[in-house]
C-alpha positions, 0 to 999 in steps of 0.5 A: 648710462647716465640718468637723467637728473635734470627732468624732474626738478624742471617739472617741479620748478614748473609746478611751483609757478602754478601753485597760488600762495595762501591769502593772509586774509584767512589765517590767525596766530596761535601764541602761548606758554607751556608748563611742567604740570607738577614743578610748574617750571616752564618747559622749553624744547616743547615741540608745537604743532597745528594738525594737519599743517606745517605749521609747527615750532618750539618752546622757548627757554621761558617756555613760550611759543608762537605759530603764524599763518594758522588757518582760520577755523578749529585747529587741534594743537598738539605739544609733544617733548620727550619724557612727557605725555603728549597733549592735544588741546582745540583751539579757535582761530579767527583770521587776523587775530591772536589766540592764547593757550596755557598748556601744562605737560605730565612727566611720562614714559616716552615710548609711544610720544616719542617723536621718531624720524620716518625718512624725509620727515618726522612724526609721533611714534603714536601716529606712525602706522609702520615698525619704527623704534626710536632712543634718545640721548638718555637712553644711549649706551655710556662710556667708551663708544666708538661708533653709533651702533654702540649707542643702540646695541641692545636696546630695540627689539628685533635689532642685533648688534654684534661687534666684530671684536673688541679693537678700537673702532672695530666694524659691527654687524647690524641686523634688523628682523634677521639676516637676509642676503646670501651675498650682497650686504646684510647692513642696514642703510645710514641716514645722518641728518637726511643724507643716505650715506654710501655704505661700504668701508670708509678705509682701506683694509690691511695687507697680508703680510703673513699675519691674515688680512684685517677688516677696515674699522668702523665707517662710521667711526666719524661721527661723534656720539655726543653729537647725536640727538636721537636714532631711529629705526625703520625696521619694517618694509612698510616704513623703509620702502620710502628708500627702495632699492637700499631698504631691505636690511632696515634703515637707521636714521641718525639726528644730530643735536640742533639749537633748541635752546639757549644760549647754552654750553656744554663742557664734558671730559671723561677718562676711562681705564680699561682691561681684558676681561678674561684671560685664557687658561694656558700653561705656565712655565712651571707646568709647561715642560712636564705637560710637554714631556708627558705629550713626547717633547724632550725637555731639553729642547723645549725648555728655554729657561725663562718664565713668560706670560705671553698674554701679559706681555701683549695686554696692557691697562688701556687709558682712554680719554674723551672731550667735548664742547658745544655751544648752542643758541635760539634765536627769534629767527634762527638756531645754531649747535656748534661742537668740538670733540676729541677722543684717543682711545687706547686698545687693551692690546699694545700700539692699537689705538684710535685717535679722533677730532671732530667739528659740527656745526648745525644751523637753522635760519628763518626769513620772510616770517617763518615762510622760508628756513634754511638748515645747514648741517656740516661734520668734519673729522679726522681719525688716526688709527694705530693698528696691531697685527691681529688678522683674520686668516693668518696661518698656523704660525699666528698672527699677534694673538695667535702667536702669543697664545701658542708661544713657549712660556719658557722662551725669553722676550730678549736675548742677553744682549737686549735683541728681540729673541727669534728664532726659525720656529716661532714668533716673538709677538713683542718683535711683531709689535715693535717691528710692524708699524701700521697706521692709517689716517682718514679725513671726512666731510659730511654736509647738507644744506636745505632750503624750505618755502612755504607755498601756502599754510598747507604746501611747502617745497624743500631742496636738499643738497648733500655731500660726502667726501672721504680720504684715507690712507694706510701705510704699513712698514715692516722692519727687517729686523723681523725677518732677519733671525726669524726663518719666518720670512712670511713677514718680509723680505730680508730687506722689509717692506712697506705698502700705501693704500688709499682709498678715496670716496665721495658722493653728491645728493640733490633732493626736491620735495613737496610736502602737503599737509591739509585738513579733509573731512574728519581727518587730516592729509600728509603727502610727499612727493620727491625726486632724488639723485645720488652720485657715488665714486669710489677710488683707490690705489695701492703700492707695494715697495720691497728689497730696500738697499738701505735702512737709513734713508727712504730709498726704494730701488732694486736689489742687483737689478733685480726685476724678475717677476718673483722679486719685483721692487714695485707693485702696484694697483688702482681702480675706479667706480662710479654709480648713480642712483636716479629716484621718484617717491611719495608717501601719503598719510591720512589720519581719519578722526584720530581713529584710522591712520592709513600710510602708503609709500612708492618709490622707483629707484633707477641705478646704474648697478642694474642690468640693462633689462631691469634698469628701474625698481618698483618699491611700494607699501601700505600700513594701517593702523586703527586706535582702538580706544577711540571706538565707541565700543571701547569706552569702557576701556578709557579709563584703563588705557590711554592708547590702544591700536592695532598696526598691519603692514606690507611692503616691498624692499631692495638690496643693490649692494653688490659690486659696480658694473657687474652687467657689463663686460670688465677687463683686466690690464695684463703686464704686456699691456694687453686686455683680458676679459674677467667677467661674463656680463649679465644685463638681466641682473637686478636687486634683491627683493624683500617682501615683508608684512607684519601686525602689531599692537601698541598699548599704554594704560591710562596712568602712564605707568606701564606700555608697550608693543608687540609685533610679529613679522614675516620676510622674504627675500628673493632674487639672491645675488650671487657670483658664479666663479667658472672653473678654470680654464675658461674664457672669463673668471666669472659671472654675477647672477640672481639665484632662485630661492629665498631667504625667509625671517619671521618672528616676534618683538615684545617691548615693555616699559613700567614705572613700578615706583614713581614719586617726587623723590624716588622713580624706578623705571623698567624698559624690556625688550624681546625678540625671536627669530627663525631664519631658513633658506628655501628652493635655493636648488644648490649649496655654498660653502663658507667659513674658512677654517684656519691652522696647520693641515686645515687648508680649504677647510670650511664649517658652513653652508648655505642650503635648502632647509637651513639657517644662513650660514649653518654650521656643516662639519663632522660630529666629534664623539670623544677620543677612542683608546689610542687618543685618536678623534671618533666622529659619527657617521664615518666622518661624513659632514652634516648640519649642526646648528646656527649662528643665528640667535633665536632670541635676543634681550635687553633689560634696562633698570634706572632708578632716580633718588633725588640728585642721584641716579643709577642704570643697569643694562643687561643684554642677552642673545641665546640659541646660536652657536660659535665656532672656536677656530682659535682652539681648532688651530692652536689648543691640540695636544699636538702642538704641545709635543711641537713646543707650542703652548696650550690651555691646561685642559688640553694638557690634561685630556685624553687626546694624543699628540698624533690626533689631527684636529679636523674642523668638527663639532669638537670646536663648536660651542654654545654662544649663548650669554647674558652680559651686565653690559652697562652700569651707570651712576650718577649725581647731579651737583647742587652748584648754587652759588659755588660756581657762577655761571654754572647751571647744571653740573654732573658726575658720573661713573660707568662700568662696561662689560662687567659680567659675562655668563656663557659657556663659551670657552674663548675670550668672548662669545659676541664675536664674528671674525671675517671668515669668508670664502670668495666674497661669501660672508660667514657668521658666528667664527672666533680666530684670535679675535681682539678681545673685548675690554672691561672699562671703567669711565669717569665723567664730568659735565658742566651746562653754563 
């Protein structure tokens, strides 16, 4: 089906001809200046808005502003800027005349006064009826930042960010108010400068050459964190319903910097050094032989005479550099912001690295007395990735990290002749690094251009065009020398292997919106109506070549004419998917007398992903806020509170993150040219549906020294999307269906800010957030296994089950009771499996303390998660007494344990550990240097030192409790499993920034 994307634009264009322009004889002008109430200095970048209209502007460097075409009469003028208390003042506007005002803003906490993005617009958080949170540049995490998610890690209540590992550019799991989907995606929708991203990986995953498959790196790494001005998170359905079938997991709105003042230039440069935060306590060469002999090994067989610390061999002190240059200017008719960034991030594991070059231009232009506005946002990036062979699901021989952990410490790295020592029973990690070449290149463009025309002082039309294009290639080569001396020919045939994976993604967006702002009675209405069409295309191809005839030139050919199926010199495949999304949406905000605020959203999505019997989805929401402080019966509290507000909201959102074409019959091409149908089409397939309701309270003391919010939410996800695989032999392989049952997430969120000390010389600010979550599956009527466990003899083992009455991805395994007198494992209930814990934290928190003393500032950020379990598959696969007897290394506690070398390491609670932790995630010290006359042309100079991952308090025995190796089974995700994951580094960053 092809969606009609032309009907609504034509309708909108027709409507425009029927709307009269506002007469110039009924408007006037407001001009004035804004200053800091304490310093009496002018304030630039203050947002000035006539409440109830679209008349808005920003103050210039000297604090002045000008608002044209303001309707005559008594108007409310609102001034807001991050870090200052919002101020409103009544102004009488006379037709054809100019009214002048002087405003003084007071320094203030920003939680309630922040301007937040709400989807197709912005508003003060004070006026938002849904659960919306925002952080700005001053709140971002600092140091080595590969992708935007790391900026908000631990900063917002109800938003949990878990990095998959410590690899440069590693993927991140972002969960907003819990995990809701069994099989579809759980990531939020990302919208950058008004363009919804296509989602999904932007790079090919790694091939499995025996060291396990690798997950693609973070698709958001193309954005330079230095370009981001603020990040808003739409947490509840009443806020996210404006994005319909893509809003179930929340929405993250990223706004990049624009020219708000100037001219100004920013130059920033940083250098970082990193090291592994924790090493596992393995047996040294001196301990190993005696421990191996005690476990039953022959010392003459396991002692090779060397003393090698294999962790030290693969780990290194990493050096990362980051440089950023930007120029911004604001003129009477426009503004622009241009930036260029370069980053070179080397990891703590040899070879792995990420290089990134980014360029961005944001430009604004106003014409026809500011009635016509153009905006351009364009970013381009080039990312070069270098991968170490650290996969998700290697066999017992191990990927790079697994091989290093279990390598015999008495083995040498090199033979006497200088070649790498390799044998038939072990993998030399350093040979793997030397003889595996795995690199990727990704080029990405994201751009949008919009035109807004004011049809009157109250009504405007906006056309927004967006485009996203990604081209990525990953080249993997395995040198013949890796397999020539090793019995583990898992890595390559005798003559080596080469693979090329290409991925191409592009999407196009066209949006038409009408915006109405108008005063009605004692309040104001802000309405939006729009149409959106977005097309997504994904293409990929893959080629493998092997059995090279020579290693001297890049010649690809068959060996001895071998063309049989088992020894193909070439293997190739390709794919292409196209999806379309057509949407109608609207929103109405009504503010009555600044006491009652009501917001209604409605969106209709038509998607080619849905079955023909459910082609369109409908997503409404309603939210209400009551500003109690403005009621007469709360008049006695006005001297104590500056804001006191109740919120309530309900909404319905969807999740369409499943494969393309599942409602249609799909075919596979066979080698003989024939076709085989692979699926049973489902014309009734539809989106997952999440209904959510919640209530909240926002408060702020009149002194501005304490404020915050408290929220309760309850969301239920139904129509769970799932792929049912048929037992073979069968006519087809699988069918996609909507399962019965539901996933329920409910919990509470607390956010508090306070100024315990606030004076002209010293200030102390505290920001605290805490979230509580309960997750449960209900009425599913079946169970699904996931969480693949790897290790010798563990084929087919799993650790998690999705079932009624349990949280998603609950751990399901034997309960380990210890060892018997013979050192063999004892398990409860005759080794029957049972539910033994959840990988989902039931509480998370973040605490930031910021001290400012004159030109010096210090910020310390603590974050933590509690109540979750982590399965240590690394220990399950490697750290067993039997491995010690068989010539592989183990930790010192295993060597000293009562375990028998004959004991088999079943998947059990023996390896299920407490994953709770508290982390000193970020500690920053900065100093604003008094440049004076020393540096001509330099307005500000700041130097800073930042430490990341400085301290972790946890009982988890692995490298880091915050880990999530992809251990999915048949596409069903897993959660909270650690298998030789890339360790997270401890880093120290020195930064210098100049403002010219």
